[in-house]
mmCIF file of the N, C-alpha and C atoms, coordinates in Angstrom:
data_MODEL
# 
_entry.id   MODEL 
# 
loop_
_atom_site.group_PDB 
_atom_site.id 
_atom_site.type_symbol 
_atom_site.label_atom_id 
_atom_site.label_alt_id 
_atom_site.label_comp_id 
_atom_site.label_asym_id 
_atom_site.label_entity_id 
_atom_site.label_seq_id 
_atom_site.pdbx_PDB_ins_code 
_atom_site.Cartn_x 
_atom_site.Cartn_y 
_atom_site.Cartn_z 
_atom_site.occupancy 
_atom_site.B_iso_or_equiv 
_atom_site.pdbx_formal_charge 
_atom_site.auth_seq_id 
_atom_site.auth_comp_id 
_atom_site.auth_asym_id 
_atom_site.auth_atom_id 
_atom_site.pdbx_PDB_model_num 
ATOM 1   N N  . MET A 1 1  ? -12.259 62.335 283.318 1.00 0.00 ? 1  MET A N  1 
ATOM 2   C CA . MET A 1 1  ? -11.951 62.681 284.681 1.00 0.00 ? 1  MET A CA 1 
ATOM 3   C C  . MET A 1 1  ? -13.110 63.473 285.272 1.00 0.00 ? 1  MET A C  1 
ATOM 4   N N  . SER A 1 2  ? -13.584 63.098 286.435 1.00 0.00 ? 2  SER A N  1 
ATOM 5   C CA . SER A 1 2  ? -14.695 63.773 287.092 1.00 0.00 ? 2  SER A CA 1 
ATOM 6   C C  . SER A 1 2  ? -14.217 65.037 287.788 1.00 0.00 ? 2  SER A C  1 
ATOM 7   N N  . PRO A 1 3  ? -15.055 66.102 287.746 1.00 0.00 ? 3  PRO A N  1 
ATOM 8   C CA . PRO A 1 3  ? -14.673 67.310 288.471 1.00 0.00 ? 3  PRO A CA 1 
ATOM 9   C C  . PRO A 1 3  ? -14.759 67.077 289.970 1.00 0.00 ? 3  PRO A C  1 
ATOM 10  N N  . THR A 1 4  ? -14.003 67.868 290.718 1.00 0.00 ? 4  THR A N  1 
ATOM 11  C CA . THR A 1 4  ? -14.053 67.781 292.170 1.00 0.00 ? 4  THR A CA 1 
ATOM 12  C C  . THR A 1 4  ? -15.347 68.420 292.653 1.00 0.00 ? 4  THR A C  1 
ATOM 13  N N  . VAL A 1 5  ? -16.068 67.714 293.501 1.00 0.00 ? 5  VAL A N  1 
ATOM 14  C CA . VAL A 1 5  ? -17.314 68.232 294.054 1.00 0.00 ? 5  VAL A CA 1 
ATOM 15  C C  . VAL A 1 5  ? -17.063 68.602 295.497 1.00 0.00 ? 5  VAL A C  1 
ATOM 16  N N  . HIS A 1 6  ? -17.267 69.869 295.819 1.00 0.00 ? 6  HIS A N  1 
ATOM 17  C CA . HIS A 1 6  ? -17.064 70.337 297.183 1.00 0.00 ? 6  HIS A CA 1 
ATOM 18  C C  . HIS A 1 6  ? -18.369 70.221 297.951 1.00 0.00 ? 6  HIS A C  1 
ATOM 19  N N  . SER A 1 7  ? -18.310 69.610 299.106 1.00 0.00 ? 7  SER A N  1 
ATOM 20  C CA . SER A 1 7  ? -19.489 69.439 299.945 1.00 0.00 ? 7  SER A CA 1 
ATOM 21  C C  . SER A 1 7  ? -19.800 70.732 300.676 1.00 0.00 ? 7  SER A C  1 
ATOM 22  N N  . PRO A 1 8  ? -21.097 71.081 300.799 1.00 0.00 ? 8  PRO A N  1 
ATOM 23  C CA . PRO A 1 8  ? -21.449 72.244 301.605 1.00 0.00 ? 8  PRO A CA 1 
ATOM 24  C C  . PRO A 1 8  ? -21.216 71.983 303.091 1.00 0.00 ? 8  PRO A C  1 
ATOM 25  N N  . PHE A 1 9  ? -20.947 70.733 303.451 1.00 0.00 ? 9  PHE A N  1 
ATOM 26  C CA . PHE A 1 9  ? -20.701 70.332 304.835 1.00 0.00 ? 9  PHE A CA 1 
ATOM 27  C C  . PHE A 1 9  ? -19.363 69.596 304.905 1.00 0.00 ? 9  PHE A C  1 
ATOM 28  N N  . PRO A 1 10 ? -18.239 70.310 304.785 1.00 0.00 ? 10 PRO A N  1 
ATOM 29  C CA . PRO A 1 10 ? -16.935 69.644 304.705 1.00 0.00 ? 10 PRO A CA 1 
ATOM 30  C C  . PRO A 1 10 ? -16.567 68.858 305.955 1.00 0.00 ? 10 PRO A C  1 
ATOM 31  N N  . GLU A 1 11 ? -17.180 69.151 307.089 1.00 0.00 ? 11 GLU A N  1 
ATOM 32  C CA . GLU A 1 11 ? -16.851 68.426 308.317 1.00 0.00 ? 11 GLU A CA 1 
ATOM 33  C C  . GLU A 1 11 ? -17.481 67.033 308.351 1.00 0.00 ? 11 GLU A C  1 
ATOM 34  N N  . GLN A 1 12 ? -18.409 66.768 307.439 1.00 0.00 ? 12 GLN A N  1 
ATOM 35  C CA . GLN A 1 12 ? -19.066 65.465 307.397 1.00 0.00 ? 12 GLN A CA 1 
ATOM 36  C C  . GLN A 1 12 ? -18.456 64.615 306.288 1.00 0.00 ? 12 GLN A C  1 
ATOM 37  N N  . THR A 1 13 ? -18.156 63.365 306.614 1.00 0.00 ? 13 THR A N  1 
ATOM 38  C CA . THR A 1 13 ? -17.639 62.434 305.628 1.00 0.00 ? 13 THR A CA 1 
ATOM 39  C C  . THR A 1 13 ? -18.800 61.608 305.091 1.00 0.00 ? 13 THR A C  1 
ATOM 40  N N  . LEU A 1 14 ? -18.945 61.604 303.785 1.00 0.00 ? 14 LEU A N  1 
ATOM 41  C CA . LEU A 1 14 ? -20.023 60.847 303.161 1.00 0.00 ? 14 LEU A CA 1 
ATOM 42  C C  . LEU A 1 14 ? -19.453 59.607 302.485 1.00 0.00 ? 14 LEU A C  1 
ATOM 43  N N  . PRO A 1 15 ? -20.169 58.502 302.566 1.00 0.00 ? 15 PRO A N  1 
ATOM 44  C CA . PRO A 1 15 ? -19.733 57.328 301.808 1.00 0.00 ? 15 PRO A CA 1 
ATOM 45  C C  . PRO A 1 15 ? -19.953 57.593 300.315 1.00 0.00 ? 15 PRO A C  1 
ATOM 46  N N  . PRO A 1 16 ? -19.302 56.842 299.453 1.00 0.00 ? 16 PRO A N  1 
ATOM 47  C CA . PRO A 1 16 ? -19.539 57.011 298.016 1.00 0.00 ? 16 PRO A CA 1 
ATOM 48  C C  . PRO A 1 16 ? -21.030 56.821 297.710 1.00 0.00 ? 16 PRO A C  1 
ATOM 49  N N  . TRP A 1 17 ? -21.572 57.660 296.864 1.00 0.00 ? 17 TRP A N  1 
ATOM 50  C CA . TRP A 1 17 ? -22.990 57.559 296.538 1.00 0.00 ? 17 TRP A CA 1 
ATOM 51  C C  . TRP A 1 17 ? -23.209 57.767 295.050 1.00 0.00 ? 17 TRP A C  1 
ATOM 52  N N  . LYS A 1 18 ? -24.303 57.182 294.557 1.00 0.00 ? 18 LYS A N  1 
ATOM 53  C CA . LYS A 1 18 ? -24.656 57.295 293.146 1.00 0.00 ? 18 LYS A CA 1 
ATOM 54  C C  . LYS A 1 18 ? -25.920 58.110 292.945 1.00 0.00 ? 18 LYS A C  1 
ATOM 55  N N  . ARG A 1 19 ? -26.782 58.142 293.957 1.00 0.00 ? 19 ARG A N  1 
ATOM 56  C CA . ARG A 1 19 ? -28.050 58.854 293.846 1.00 0.00 ? 19 ARG A CA 1 
ATOM 57  C C  . ARG A 1 19 ? -28.346 59.552 295.168 1.00 0.00 ? 19 ARG A C  1 
ATOM 58  N N  . ALA A 1 20 ? -28.809 60.791 295.064 1.00 0.00 ? 20 ALA A N  1 
ATOM 59  C CA . ALA A 1 20 ? -29.239 61.537 296.247 1.00 0.00 ? 20 ALA A CA 1 
ATOM 60  C C  . ALA A 1 20 ? -30.657 62.023 296.008 1.00 0.00 ? 20 ALA A C  1 
ATOM 61  N N  . VAL A 1 21 ? -31.478 61.947 297.029 1.00 0.00 ? 21 VAL A N  1 
ATOM 62  C CA . VAL A 1 21 ? -32.820 62.521 296.991 1.00 0.00 ? 21 VAL A CA 1 
ATOM 63  C C  . VAL A 1 21 ? -32.817 63.671 297.991 1.00 0.00 ? 21 VAL A C  1 
ATOM 64  N N  . LEU A 1 22 ? -32.999 64.881 297.487 1.00 0.00 ? 22 LEU A N  1 
ATOM 65  C CA . LEU A 1 22 ? -32.970 66.074 298.325 1.00 0.00 ? 22 LEU A CA 1 
ATOM 66  C C  . LEU A 1 22 ? -34.380 66.606 298.511 1.00 0.00 ? 22 LEU A C  1 
ATOM 67  N N  . LYS A 1 23 ? -34.813 66.739 299.749 1.00 0.00 ? 23 LYS A N  1 
ATOM 68  C CA . LYS A 1 23 ? -36.101 67.367 300.052 1.00 0.00 ? 23 LYS A CA 1 
ATOM 69  C C  . LYS A 1 23 ? -35.790 68.823 300.343 1.00 0.00 ? 23 LYS A C  1 
ATOM 70  N N  . VAL A 1 24 ? -36.203 69.687 299.457 1.00 0.00 ? 24 VAL A N  1 
ATOM 71  C CA . VAL A 1 24 ? -35.901 71.106 299.574 1.00 0.00 ? 24 VAL A CA 1 
ATOM 72  C C  . VAL A 1 24 ? -37.195 71.836 299.896 1.00 0.00 ? 24 VAL A C  1 
ATOM 73  N N  . GLY A 1 25 ? -37.299 72.315 301.116 1.00 0.00 ? 25 GLY A N  1 
ATOM 74  C CA . GLY A 1 25 ? -38.520 72.975 301.560 1.00 0.00 ? 25 GLY A CA 1 
ATOM 75  C C  . GLY A 1 25 ? -38.526 74.469 301.297 1.00 0.00 ? 25 GLY A C  1 
ATOM 76  N N  . SER A 1 26 ? -39.694 75.047 301.482 1.00 0.00 ? 26 SER A N  1 
ATOM 77  C CA . SER A 1 26 ? -39.875 76.482 301.271 1.00 0.00 ? 26 SER A CA 1 
ATOM 78  C C  . SER A 1 26 ? -38.944 77.312 302.136 1.00 0.00 ? 26 SER A C  1 
ATOM 79  N N  . SER A 1 27 ? -38.712 76.879 303.369 1.00 0.00 ? 27 SER A N  1 
ATOM 80  C CA . SER A 1 27 ? -37.871 77.673 304.269 1.00 0.00 ? 27 SER A CA 1 
ATOM 81  C C  . SER A 1 27 ? -36.433 77.751 303.770 1.00 0.00 ? 27 SER A C  1 
ATOM 82  N N  . LEU A 1 28 ? -35.981 76.761 303.010 1.00 0.00 ? 28 LEU A N  1 
ATOM 83  C CA . LEU A 1 28 ? -34.623 76.794 302.464 1.00 0.00 ? 28 LEU A CA 1 
ATOM 84  C C  . LEU A 1 28 ? -34.529 77.750 301.279 1.00 0.00 ? 28 LEU A C  1 
ATOM 85  N N  . LEU A 1 29 ? -35.531 77.754 300.427 1.00 0.00 ? 29 LEU A N  1 
ATOM 86  C CA . LEU A 1 29 ? -35.480 78.543 299.201 1.00 0.00 ? 29 LEU A CA 1 
ATOM 87  C C  . LEU A 1 29 ? -36.040 79.947 299.332 1.00 0.00 ? 29 LEU A C  1 
ATOM 88  N N  . ALA A 1 30 ? -36.823 80.210 300.372 1.00 0.00 ? 30 ALA A N  1 
ATOM 89  C CA . ALA A 1 30 ? -37.511 81.492 300.494 1.00 0.00 ? 30 ALA A CA 1 
ATOM 90  C C  . ALA A 1 30 ? -36.555 82.617 300.875 1.00 0.00 ? 30 ALA A C  1 
ATOM 91  N N  . ALA A 1 31 ? -36.781 83.769 300.271 1.00 0.00 ? 31 ALA A N  1 
ATOM 92  C CA . ALA A 1 31 ? -36.051 84.980 300.642 1.00 0.00 ? 31 ALA A CA 1 
ATOM 93  C C  . ALA A 1 31 ? -36.743 85.602 301.845 1.00 0.00 ? 31 ALA A C  1 
ATOM 94  N N  . ASP A 1 32 ? -36.029 86.446 302.565 1.00 0.00 ? 32 ASP A N  1 
ATOM 95  C CA . ASP A 1 32 ? -36.595 87.082 303.752 1.00 0.00 ? 32 ASP A CA 1 
ATOM 96  C C  . ASP A 1 32 ? -37.857 87.879 303.434 1.00 0.00 ? 32 ASP A C  1 
ATOM 97  N N  . GLY A 1 33 ? -37.878 88.571 302.316 1.00 0.00 ? 33 GLY A N  1 
ATOM 98  C CA . GLY A 1 33 ? -39.032 89.390 301.960 1.00 0.00 ? 33 GLY A CA 1 
ATOM 99  C C  . GLY A 1 33 ? -40.062 88.659 301.125 1.00 0.00 ? 33 GLY A C  1 
ATOM 100 N N  . GLY A 1 34 ? -39.952 87.349 301.005 1.00 0.00 ? 34 GLY A N  1 
ATOM 101 C CA . GLY A 1 34 ? -40.853 86.570 300.161 1.00 0.00 ? 34 GLY A CA 1 
ATOM 102 C C  . GLY A 1 34 ? -40.200 86.283 298.822 1.00 0.00 ? 34 GLY A C  1 
ATOM 103 N N  . GLY A 1 35 ? -40.768 85.381 298.098 1.00 0.00 ? 35 GLY A N  1 
ATOM 104 C CA . GLY A 1 35 ? -40.200 85.002 296.812 1.00 0.00 ? 35 GLY A CA 1 
ATOM 105 C C  . GLY A 1 35 ? -39.029 84.044 296.981 1.00 0.00 ? 35 GLY A C  1 
ATOM 106 N N  . LEU A 1 36 ? -38.259 83.915 295.937 1.00 0.00 ? 36 LEU A N  1 
ATOM 107 C CA . LEU A 1 36 ? -37.152 82.964 295.886 1.00 0.00 ? 36 LEU A CA 1 
ATOM 108 C C  . LEU A 1 36 ? -35.833 83.652 296.227 1.00 0.00 ? 36 LEU A C  1 
ATOM 109 N N  . SER A 1 37 ? -35.015 83.023 297.055 1.00 0.00 ? 37 SER A N  1 
ATOM 110 C CA . SER A 1 37 ? -33.690 83.552 297.391 1.00 0.00 ? 37 SER A CA 1 
ATOM 111 C C  . SER A 1 37 ? -32.710 83.153 296.290 1.00 0.00 ? 37 SER A C  1 
ATOM 112 N N  . PRO A 1 38 ? -32.222 84.115 295.505 1.00 0.00 ? 38 PRO A N  1 
ATOM 113 C CA . PRO A 1 38 ? -31.270 83.768 294.443 1.00 0.00 ? 38 PRO A CA 1 
ATOM 114 C C  . PRO A 1 38 ? -30.015 83.079 294.982 1.00 0.00 ? 38 PRO A C  1 
ATOM 115 N N  . ARG A 1 39 ? -29.554 83.490 296.147 1.00 0.00 ? 39 ARG A N  1 
ATOM 116 C CA . ARG A 1 39 ? -28.337 82.901 296.721 1.00 0.00 ? 39 ARG A CA 1 
ATOM 117 C C  . ARG A 1 39 ? -28.545 81.425 297.027 1.00 0.00 ? 39 ARG A C  1 
ATOM 118 N N  . HIS A 1 40 ? -29.673 81.081 297.644 1.00 0.00 ? 40 HIS A N  1 
ATOM 119 C CA . HIS A 1 40 ? -29.924 79.684 297.989 1.00 0.00 ? 40 HIS A CA 1 
ATOM 120 C C  . HIS A 1 40 ? -30.212 78.844 296.744 1.00 0.00 ? 40 HIS A C  1 
ATOM 121 N N  . ALA A 1 41 ? -30.961 79.419 295.799 1.00 0.00 ? 41 ALA A N  1 
ATOM 122 C CA . ALA A 1 41 ? -31.254 78.692 294.561 1.00 0.00 ? 41 ALA A CA 1 
ATOM 123 C C  . ALA A 1 41 ? -29.971 78.423 293.781 1.00 0.00 ? 41 ALA A C  1 
ATOM 124 N N  . LEU A 1 42 ? -29.065 79.398 293.748 1.00 0.00 ? 42 LEU A N  1 
ATOM 125 C CA . LEU A 1 42 ? -27.795 79.216 293.041 1.00 0.00 ? 42 LEU A CA 1 
ATOM 126 C C  . LEU A 1 42 ? -26.953 78.132 293.698 1.00 0.00 ? 42 LEU A C  1 
ATOM 127 N N  . GLY A 1 43 ? -26.879 78.134 295.021 1.00 0.00 ? 43 GLY A N  1 
ATOM 128 C CA . GLY A 1 43 ? -26.116 77.100 295.726 1.00 0.00 ? 43 GLY A CA 1 
ATOM 129 C C  . GLY A 1 43 ? -26.645 75.708 295.435 1.00 0.00 ? 43 GLY A C  1 
ATOM 130 N N  . LEU A 1 44 ? -27.966 75.571 295.425 1.00 0.00 ? 44 LEU A N  1 
ATOM 131 C CA . LEU A 1 44 ? -28.584 74.281 295.119 1.00 0.00 ? 44 LEU A CA 1 
ATOM 132 C C  . LEU A 1 44 ? -28.277 73.878 293.676 1.00 0.00 ? 44 LEU A C  1 
ATOM 133 N N  . ALA A 1 45 ? -28.409 74.826 292.752 1.00 0.00 ? 45 ALA A N  1 
ATOM 134 C CA . ALA A 1 45 ? -28.136 74.536 291.338 1.00 0.00 ? 45 ALA A CA 1 
ATOM 135 C C  . ALA A 1 45 ? -26.681 74.124 291.121 1.00 0.00 ? 45 ALA A C  1 
ATOM 136 N N  . GLN A 1 46 ? -25.753 74.781 291.805 1.00 0.00 ? 46 GLN A N  1 
ATOM 137 C CA . GLN A 1 46 ? -24.339 74.431 291.669 1.00 0.00 ? 46 GLN A CA 1 
ATOM 138 C C  . GLN A 1 46 ? -24.057 73.040 292.219 1.00 0.00 ? 46 GLN A C  1 
ATOM 139 N N  . PHE A 1 47 ? -24.679 72.696 293.343 1.00 0.00 ? 47 PHE A N  1 
ATOM 140 C CA . PHE A 1 47 ? -24.508 71.364 293.923 1.00 0.00 ? 47 PHE A CA 1 
ATOM 141 C C  . PHE A 1 47 ? -25.025 70.295 292.962 1.00 0.00 ? 47 PHE A C  1 
ATOM 142 N N  . VAL A 1 48 ? -26.229 70.515 292.426 1.00 0.00 ? 48 VAL A N  1 
ATOM 143 C CA . VAL A 1 48 ? -26.823 69.544 291.501 1.00 0.00 ? 48 VAL A CA 1 
ATOM 144 C C  . VAL A 1 48 ? -25.963 69.425 290.245 1.00 0.00 ? 48 VAL A C  1 
ATOM 145 N N  . SER A 1 49 ? -25.568 70.542 289.669 1.00 0.00 ? 49 SER A N  1 
ATOM 146 C CA . SER A 1 49 ? -24.775 70.534 288.443 1.00 0.00 ? 49 SER A CA 1 
ATOM 147 C C  . SER A 1 49 ? -23.449 69.798 288.623 1.00 0.00 ? 49 SER A C  1 
ATOM 148 N N  . ALA A 1 50 ? -22.740 70.106 289.691 1.00 0.00 ? 50 ALA A N  1 
ATOM 149 C CA . ALA A 1 50 ? -21.443 69.466 289.933 1.00 0.00 ? 50 ALA A CA 1 
ATOM 150 C C  . ALA A 1 50 ? -21.590 67.961 290.095 1.00 0.00 ? 50 ALA A C  1 
ATOM 151 N N  . ASN A 1 51 ? -22.636 67.533 290.768 1.00 0.00 ? 51 ASN A N  1 
ATOM 152 C CA . ASN A 1 51 ? -22.815 66.100 290.983 1.00 0.00 ? 51 ASN A CA 1 
ATOM 153 C C  . ASN A 1 51 ? -23.302 65.388 289.731 1.00 0.00 ? 51 ASN A C  1 
ATOM 154 N N  . LEU A 1 52 ? -24.101 66.051 288.903 1.00 0.00 ? 52 LEU A N  1 
ATOM 155 C CA . LEU A 1 52 ? -24.484 65.457 287.623 1.00 0.00 ? 52 LEU A CA 1 
ATOM 156 C C  . LEU A 1 52 ? -23.253 65.274 286.743 1.00 0.00 ? 52 LEU A C  1 
ATOM 157 N N  . LEU A 1 53 ? -22.377 66.276 286.728 1.00 0.00 ? 53 LEU A N  1 
ATOM 158 C CA . LEU A 1 53 ? -21.140 66.164 285.948 1.00 0.00 ? 53 LEU A CA 1 
ATOM 159 C C  . LEU A 1 53 ? -20.234 65.058 286.474 1.00 0.00 ? 53 LEU A C  1 
ATOM 160 N N  . ALA A 1 54 ? -20.342 64.754 287.766 1.00 0.00 ? 54 ALA A N  1 
ATOM 161 C CA . ALA A 1 54 ? -19.542 63.688 288.375 1.00 0.00 ? 54 ALA A CA 1 
ATOM 162 C C  . ALA A 1 54 ? -20.186 62.316 288.170 1.00 0.00 ? 54 ALA A C  1 
ATOM 163 N N  . GLY A 1 55 ? -21.314 62.276 287.437 1.00 0.00 ? 55 GLY A N  1 
ATOM 164 C CA . GLY A 1 55 ? -21.952 61.003 287.132 1.00 0.00 ? 55 GLY A CA 1 
ATOM 165 C C  . GLY A 1 55 ? -22.951 60.521 288.166 1.00 0.00 ? 55 GLY A C  1 
ATOM 166 N N  . ARG A 1 56 ? -23.379 61.401 289.043 1.00 0.00 ? 56 ARG A N  1 
ATOM 167 C CA . ARG A 1 56 ? -24.352 61.021 290.067 1.00 0.00 ? 56 ARG A CA 1 
ATOM 168 C C  . ARG A 1 56 ? -25.749 61.480 289.658 1.00 0.00 ? 56 ARG A C  1 
ATOM 169 N N  . GLU A 1 57 ? -26.742 60.827 290.205 1.00 0.00 ? 57 GLU A N  1 
ATOM 170 C CA . GLU A 1 57 ? -28.131 61.199 289.976 1.00 0.00 ? 57 GLU A CA 1 
ATOM 171 C C  . GLU A 1 57 ? -28.616 61.998 291.180 1.00 0.00 ? 57 GLU A C  1 
ATOM 172 N N  . VAL A 1 58 ? -29.262 63.126 290.911 1.00 0.00 ? 58 VAL A N  1 
ATOM 173 C CA . VAL A 1 58 ? -29.806 63.961 291.981 1.00 0.00 ? 58 VAL A CA 1 
ATOM 174 C C  . VAL A 1 58 ? -31.291 64.166 291.709 1.00 0.00 ? 58 VAL A C  1 
ATOM 175 N N  . VAL A 1 59 ? -32.111 63.794 292.681 1.00 0.00 ? 59 VAL A N  1 
ATOM 176 C CA . VAL A 1 59 ? -33.557 63.951 292.593 1.00 0.00 ? 59 VAL A CA 1 
ATOM 177 C C  . VAL A 1 59 ? -33.957 65.003 293.615 1.00 0.00 ? 59 VAL A C  1 
ATOM 178 N N  . ILE A 1 60 ? -34.736 65.990 293.179 1.00 0.00 ? 60 ILE A N  1 
ATOM 179 C CA . ILE A 1 60 ? -35.184 67.040 294.095 1.00 0.00 ? 60 ILE A CA 1 
ATOM 180 C C  . ILE A 1 60 ? -36.682 66.909 294.308 1.00 0.00 ? 60 ILE A C  1 
ATOM 181 N N  . VAL A 1 61 ? -37.059 66.876 295.575 1.00 0.00 ? 61 VAL A N  1 
ATOM 182 C CA . VAL A 1 61 ? -38.465 66.893 295.975 1.00 0.00 ? 61 VAL A CA 1 
ATOM 183 C C  . VAL A 1 61 ? -38.643 68.220 296.690 1.00 0.00 ? 61 VAL A C  1 
ATOM 184 N N  . SER A 1 62 ? -39.562 69.071 296.204 1.00 0.00 ? 62 SER A N  1 
ATOM 185 C CA . SER A 1 62 ? -39.621 70.418 296.757 1.00 0.00 ? 62 SER A CA 1 
ATOM 186 C C  . SER A 1 62 ? -41.029 70.933 296.962 1.00 0.00 ? 62 SER A C  1 
ATOM 187 N N  . SER A 1 63 ? -41.185 71.643 298.058 1.00 0.00 ? 63 SER A N  1 
ATOM 188 C CA . SER A 1 63 ? -42.375 72.458 298.257 1.00 0.00 ? 63 SER A CA 1 
ATOM 189 C C  . SER A 1 63 ? -41.987 73.918 298.077 1.00 0.00 ? 63 SER A C  1 
ATOM 190 N N  . GLY A 1 64 ? -40.741 74.161 297.710 1.00 0.00 ? 64 GLY A N  1 
ATOM 191 C CA . GLY A 1 64 ? -40.221 75.510 297.553 1.00 0.00 ? 64 GLY A CA 1 
ATOM 192 C C  . GLY A 1 64 ? -40.862 76.290 296.421 1.00 0.00 ? 64 GLY A C  1 
ATOM 193 N N  . ALA A 1 65 ? -41.472 75.604 295.464 1.00 0.00 ? 65 ALA A N  1 
ATOM 194 C CA . ALA A 1 65 ? -42.121 76.301 294.362 1.00 0.00 ? 65 ALA A CA 1 
ATOM 195 C C  . ALA A 1 65 ? -43.259 77.175 294.857 1.00 0.00 ? 65 ALA A C  1 
ATOM 196 N N  . VAL A 1 66 ? -43.910 76.758 295.915 1.00 0.00 ? 66 VAL A N  1 
ATOM 197 C CA . VAL A 1 66 ? -45.001 77.546 296.487 1.00 0.00 ? 66 VAL A CA 1 
ATOM 198 C C  . VAL A 1 66 ? -44.464 78.888 296.973 1.00 0.00 ? 66 VAL A C  1 
ATOM 199 N N  . ALA A 1 67 ? -43.368 78.872 297.703 1.00 0.00 ? 67 ALA A N  1 
ATOM 200 C CA . ALA A 1 67 ? -42.782 80.115 298.212 1.00 0.00 ? 67 ALA A CA 1 
ATOM 201 C C  . ALA A 1 67 ? -42.287 80.996 297.071 1.00 0.00 ? 67 ALA A C  1 
ATOM 202 N N  . ALA A 1 68 ? -41.699 80.399 296.056 1.00 0.00 ? 68 ALA A N  1 
ATOM 203 C CA . ALA A 1 68 ? -41.183 81.171 294.929 1.00 0.00 ? 68 ALA A CA 1 
ATOM 204 C C  . ALA A 1 68 ? -42.315 81.869 294.189 1.00 0.00 ? 68 ALA A C  1 
ATOM 205 N N  . GLY A 1 69 ? -43.443 81.204 294.060 1.00 0.00 ? 69 GLY A N  1 
ATOM 206 C CA . GLY A 1 69 ? -44.579 81.768 293.342 1.00 0.00 ? 69 GLY A CA 1 
ATOM 207 C C  . GLY A 1 69 ? -45.317 82.856 294.087 1.00 0.00 ? 69 GLY A C  1 
ATOM 208 N N  . ARG A 1 70 ? -45.146 82.944 295.386 1.00 0.00 ? 70 ARG A N  1 
ATOM 209 C CA . ARG A 1 70 ? -45.859 83.954 296.173 1.00 0.00 ? 70 ARG A CA 1 
ATOM 210 C C  . ARG A 1 70 ? -45.506 85.377 295.740 1.00 0.00 ? 70 ARG A C  1 
ATOM 211 N N  . ALA A 1 71 ? -44.322 85.575 295.232 1.00 0.00 ? 71 ALA A N  1 
ATOM 212 C CA . ALA A 1 71 ? -43.937 86.910 294.776 1.00 0.00 ? 71 ALA A CA 1 
ATOM 213 C C  . ALA A 1 71 ? -44.620 87.267 293.459 1.00 0.00 ? 71 ALA A C  1 
ATOM 214 N N  . ILE A 1 72 ? -45.105 86.264 292.748 1.00 0.00 ? 72 ILE A N  1 
ATOM 215 C CA . ILE A 1 72 ? -45.713 86.486 291.439 1.00 0.00 ? 72 ILE A CA 1 
ATOM 216 C C  . ILE A 1 72 ? -47.231 86.580 291.528 1.00 0.00 ? 72 ILE A C  1 
ATOM 217 N N  . VAL A 1 73 ? -47.837 85.700 292.306 1.00 0.00 ? 73 VAL A N  1 
ATOM 218 C CA . VAL A 1 73 ? -49.294 85.641 292.405 1.00 0.00 ? 73 VAL A CA 1 
ATOM 219 C C  . VAL A 1 73 ? -49.769 86.651 293.450 1.00 0.00 ? 73 VAL A C  1 
ATOM 220 N N  . PRO A 1 74 ? -50.614 87.595 293.049 1.00 0.00 ? 74 PRO A N  1 
ATOM 221 C CA . PRO A 1 74 ? -51.114 88.565 294.024 1.00 0.00 ? 74 PRO A CA 1 
ATOM 222 C C  . PRO A 1 74 ? -51.883 87.890 295.157 1.00 0.00 ? 74 PRO A C  1 
ATOM 223 N N  . ARG A 1 75 ? -51.773 88.448 296.346 1.00 0.00 ? 75 ARG A N  1 
ATOM 224 C CA . ARG A 1 75 ? -52.454 87.898 297.524 1.00 0.00 ? 75 ARG A CA 1 
ATOM 225 C C  . ARG A 1 75 ? -53.964 87.833 297.311 1.00 0.00 ? 75 ARG A C  1 
ATOM 226 N N  . ALA A 1 76 ? -54.528 88.762 296.567 1.00 0.00 ? 76 ALA A N  1 
ATOM 227 C CA . ALA A 1 76 ? -55.972 88.763 296.334 1.00 0.00 ? 76 ALA A CA 1 
ATOM 228 C C  . ALA A 1 76 ? -56.406 87.503 295.594 1.00 0.00 ? 76 ALA A C  1 
ATOM 229 N N  . LEU A 1 77 ? -55.605 87.064 294.639 1.00 0.00 ? 77 LEU A N  1 
ATOM 230 C CA . LEU A 1 77 ? -55.933 85.843 293.912 1.00 0.00 ? 77 LEU A CA 1 
ATOM 231 C C  . LEU A 1 77 ? -55.839 84.628 294.817 1.00 0.00 ? 77 LEU A C  1 
ATOM 232 N N  . GLU A 1 78 ? -54.843 84.612 295.712 1.00 0.00 ? 78 GLU A N  1 
ATOM 233 C CA . GLU A 1 78 ? -54.702 83.498 296.646 1.00 0.00 ? 78 GLU A CA 1 
ATOM 234 C C  . GLU A 1 78 ? -55.929 83.396 297.542 1.00 0.00 ? 78 GLU A C  1 
ATOM 235 N N  . ALA A 1 79 ? -56.412 84.529 298.042 1.00 0.00 ? 79 ALA A N  1 
ATOM 236 C CA . ALA A 1 79 ? -57.577 84.532 298.926 1.00 0.00 ? 79 ALA A CA 1 
ATOM 237 C C  . ALA A 1 79 ? -58.818 84.067 298.176 1.00 0.00 ? 79 ALA A C  1 
ATOM 238 N N  . GLY A 1 80 ? -58.945 84.454 296.912 1.00 0.00 ? 80 GLY A N  1 
ATOM 239 C CA . GLY A 1 80 ? -60.100 84.052 296.122 1.00 0.00 ? 80 GLY A CA 1 
ATOM 240 C C  . GLY A 1 80 ? -60.074 82.597 295.715 1.00 0.00 ? 80 GLY A C  1 
ATOM 241 N N  . ALA A 1 81 ? -58.885 82.000 295.657 1.00 0.00 ? 81 ALA A N  1 
ATOM 242 C CA . ALA A 1 81 ? -58.755 80.604 295.229 1.00 0.00 ? 81 ALA A CA 1 
ATOM 243 C C  . ALA A 1 81 ? -59.034 79.634 296.359 1.00 0.00 ? 81 ALA A C  1 
ATOM 244 N N  . ALA A 1 82 ? -59.097 80.119 297.596 1.00 0.00 ? 82 ALA A N  1 
ATOM 245 C CA . ALA A 1 82 ? -59.265 79.222 298.745 1.00 0.00 ? 82 ALA A CA 1 
ATOM 246 C C  . ALA A 1 82 ? -60.658 78.695 298.877 1.00 0.00 ? 82 ALA A C  1 
# 
């Protein structure tokens, strides 16, 4: 039995699907002060996990890794790498 997957957009009706390709940009994953937003990352992870358990394929295409890494890489190194 597949678990129930709750849509983050309950007002929208989706046709049955087997594969989703999600483009997740930096603005979605970025925290206000820079770095990665744990709340947004958790929501994305829960969506992916629930749909994998339901037998669906989820592909993520992201530029969000750049925003997440900004909190780790000092600005001086970024300026020197340009």
